[in-house]
C-alpha positions, 0 to 999 in steps of 0.5 A: 470486464472493466478493471479498477485500480487503486493506489494503497498508502501505508505509513510505516515506522521505518524504511525496513518495514516499508521494504518488507511490505513492498517485497511481500506484496510484489512477491505475491503479485498483489501489487505491480509496483511499490514506491517508498518515500522519504521520511515524513513528520506525522502528527496524530491522535492516539489513545487520547494524546497527540503524538508526533512520529517520523514515518515512511510512506509506502505506495502500492499500485494494484487492482482494487480487488486486491485491497483485502489481501494487501491488508492481510499481508500488511498487518502481520508485517507492520508493528503498529496496532492500527496501521494506516492502510488507505486505498485511493481509487484511480479514476483515469489511467493510461491504457498501456499503464493499466495493461501493465498493472493487470499483467503484473498482478494476479487474477483475483480469487 
């Protein structure tokens, strides 16, 4: 069986939100690792207007099969009506790193 892995990006309004989401995903073994980045400036269209905000990017490293479960954890912990939750498939991965990701995440339901 070939396992597929993804990086899931979630932009958060602040570090506290990013930490809550990271902790919840790791505690549930839906992500093996979370990277919380320094704040970035975001510009986006929302309800017909161009908005500017500071956001904290969160990167979760996990199995592709966990994407929906991660979304289910993110939505209630995230204050945005429509949080950005985007998965990027990993096409090439070091075998030792892949083994670690598999070991530190739970088997899909």
